[in-house]
KEDREN-466774 format. One record per residue (C-alpha): z, y, x; residue in one letter; residue number from 0. Coordinates in pm, whole numbers, padded with zeros to 5 digits, m for minus. Example, Ala and Ser with C-alpha at 12.3 -4.5 7.8 and 13.67 -1.06 7.14 Angstrom:
BEGIN
<pt up="00780" north="m00450" east="01230" rest="A" nr="0"/>
<pt up="00714" north="m00106" east="01367" rest="S" nr="1"/>
***
This chain:
BEGIN
<pt up="m04485" north="m02906" east="02715" rest="M" nr="0"/>
<pt up="m04377" north="m02623" east="02489" rest="R" nr="1"/>
<pt up="m04574" north="m02602" east="02162" rest="K" nr="2"/>
<pt up="m04609" north="m02227" east="02180" rest="V" nr="3"/>
<pt up="m04918" north="m02016" east="02247" rest="C" nr="4"/>
<pt up="m04888" north="m01810" east="02570" rest="Y" nr="5"/>
<pt up="m05070" north="m01509" east="02428" rest="I" nr="6"/>
<pt up="m04991" north="m01467" east="02054" rest="C" nr="7"/>
<pt up="m04660" north="m01670" east="02049" rest="D" nr="8"/>
<pt up="m04782" north="m01898" east="01770" rest="K" nr="9"/>
<pt up="m04525" north="m02175" east="01703" rest="K" nr="10"/>
<pt up="m04486" north="m02484" east="01488" rest="P" nr="11"/>
<pt up="m04408" north="m02406" east="01132" rest="S" nr="12"/>
<pt up="m04203" north="m02619" east="00889" rest="A" nr="13"/>
<pt up="m04322" north="m02746" east="00554" rest="G" nr="14"/>
<pt up="m04311" north="m03034" east="00310" rest="K" nr="15"/>
<pt up="m04529" north="m03326" east="00202" rest="V" nr="16"/>
<pt up="m04519" north="m03384" east="m00167" rest="M" nr="17"/>
<pt up="m04575" north="m03739" east="m00295" rest="T" nr="18"/>
<pt up="m04695" north="m03744" east="m00652" rest="R" nr="19"/>
<pt up="m04705" north="m04026" east="m00901" rest="K" nr="20"/>
<pt up="m04827" north="m04063" east="m01251" rest="G" nr="21"/>
<pt up="m05166" north="m04039" east="m01415" rest="Q" nr="22"/>
<pt up="m05333" north="m03694" east="m01433" rest="Y" nr="23"/>
<pt up="m05379" north="m03523" east="m01770" rest="K" nr="24"/>
<pt up="m05753" north="m03512" east="m01725" rest="A" nr="25"/>
<pt up="m05746" north="m03898" east="m01715" rest="K" nr="26"/>
<pt up="m05535" north="m03935" east="m02031" rest="G" nr="27"/>
<pt up="m05188" north="m03936" east="m01872" rest="G" nr="28"/>
<pt up="m04888" north="m03707" east="m01913" rest="T" nr="29"/>
<pt up="m04942" north="m03533" east="m01581" rest="G" nr="30"/>
<pt up="m04841" north="m03601" east="m01221" rest="S" nr="31"/>
<pt up="m04485" north="m03564" east="m01112" rest="K" nr="32"/>
<pt up="m04336" north="m03504" east="m00765" rest="V" nr="33"/>
<pt up="m04153" north="m03819" east="m00671" rest="S" nr="34"/>
<pt up="m04031" north="m03711" east="m00328" rest="R" nr="35"/>
<pt up="m04056" north="m03441" east="m00065" rest="R" nr="36"/>
<pt up="m04067" north="m03516" east="00309" rest="T" nr="37"/>
<pt up="m04019" north="m03260" east="00576" rest="N" nr="38"/>
<pt up="m04295" north="m03212" east="00830" rest="R" nr="39"/>
<pt up="m04426" north="m02980" east="01102" rest="L" nr="40"/>
<pt up="m04752" north="m02787" east="01108" rest="F" nr="41"/>
<pt up="m04850" north="m02774" east="01476" rest="L" nr="42"/>
<pt up="m05081" north="m02503" east="01625" rest="P" nr="43"/>
<pt up="m05403" north="m02614" east="01783" rest="N" nr="44"/>
<pt up="m05314" north="m02554" east="02149" rest="L" nr="45"/>
<pt up="m05545" north="m02622" east="02439" rest="Q" nr="46"/>
<pt up="m05451" north="m02628" east="02810" rest="K" nr="47"/>
<pt up="m05668" north="m02366" east="02985" rest="V" nr="48"/>
<pt up="m05686" north="m02242" east="03343" rest="K" nr="49"/>
<pt up="m05677" north="m01859" east="03304" rest="A" nr="50"/>
<pt up="m05632" north="m01554" east="03518" rest="K" nr="51"/>
<pt up="m05303" north="m01390" east="03472" rest="I" nr="52"/>
<pt up="m05223" north="m01090" east="03684" rest="N" nr="53"/>
<pt up="m05517" north="m01182" east="03907" rest="G" nr="54"/>
<pt up="m05389" north="m01536" east="03973" rest="R" nr="55"/>
<pt up="m05515" north="m01859" east="03816" rest="P" nr="56"/>
<pt up="m05257" north="m02031" east="03600" rest="M" nr="57"/>
<pt up="m05261" north="m02328" east="03365" rest="S" nr="58"/>
<pt up="m05142" north="m02216" east="03025" rest="I" nr="59"/>
<pt up="m05129" north="m02338" east="02663" rest="N" nr="60"/>
<pt up="m05343" north="m02122" east="02437" rest="V" nr="61"/>
<pt up="m05422" north="m02151" east="02070" rest="C" nr="62"/>
<pt up="m05795" north="m02185" east="01973" rest="T" nr="63"/>
<pt up="m05785" north="m01852" east="01778" rest="K" nr="64"/>
<pt up="m05707" north="m01666" east="02106" rest="C" nr="65"/>
<pt up="m05976" north="m01851" east="02295" rest="I" nr="66"/>
<pt up="m06237" north="m01767" east="02027" rest="K" nr="67"/>
<pt up="m06123" north="m01404" east="02013" rest="A" nr="68"/>
<pt up="m06181" north="m01371" east="02389" rest="G" nr="69"/>
<pt up="m05822" north="m01286" east="02473" rest="K" nr="70"/>
<pt up="m05834" north="m01531" east="02767" rest="V" nr="71"/>
<pt up="m06030" north="m01478" east="03084" rest="T" nr="72"/>
<pt up="m06091" north="m01825" east="03233" rest="K" nr="73"/>
<pt up="m06035" north="m01872" east="03606" rest="A" nr="74"/>
***
């Protein structure tokens, strides 16, 4: 299954997770420092929907934003 929206072409985007250590300044410490960065993927919220495309029903992966906006006509 491709992780891409059929209508708006929304794809997974890359990012990082920052792990912090140390006591915060508000609690009397010297501030939090980033101890490591780990790569991760932000995946779009895709749903499998039966929709009409060119008059024929098809099973497609669509993001929830397109479903809410009414860009999909369900079969």
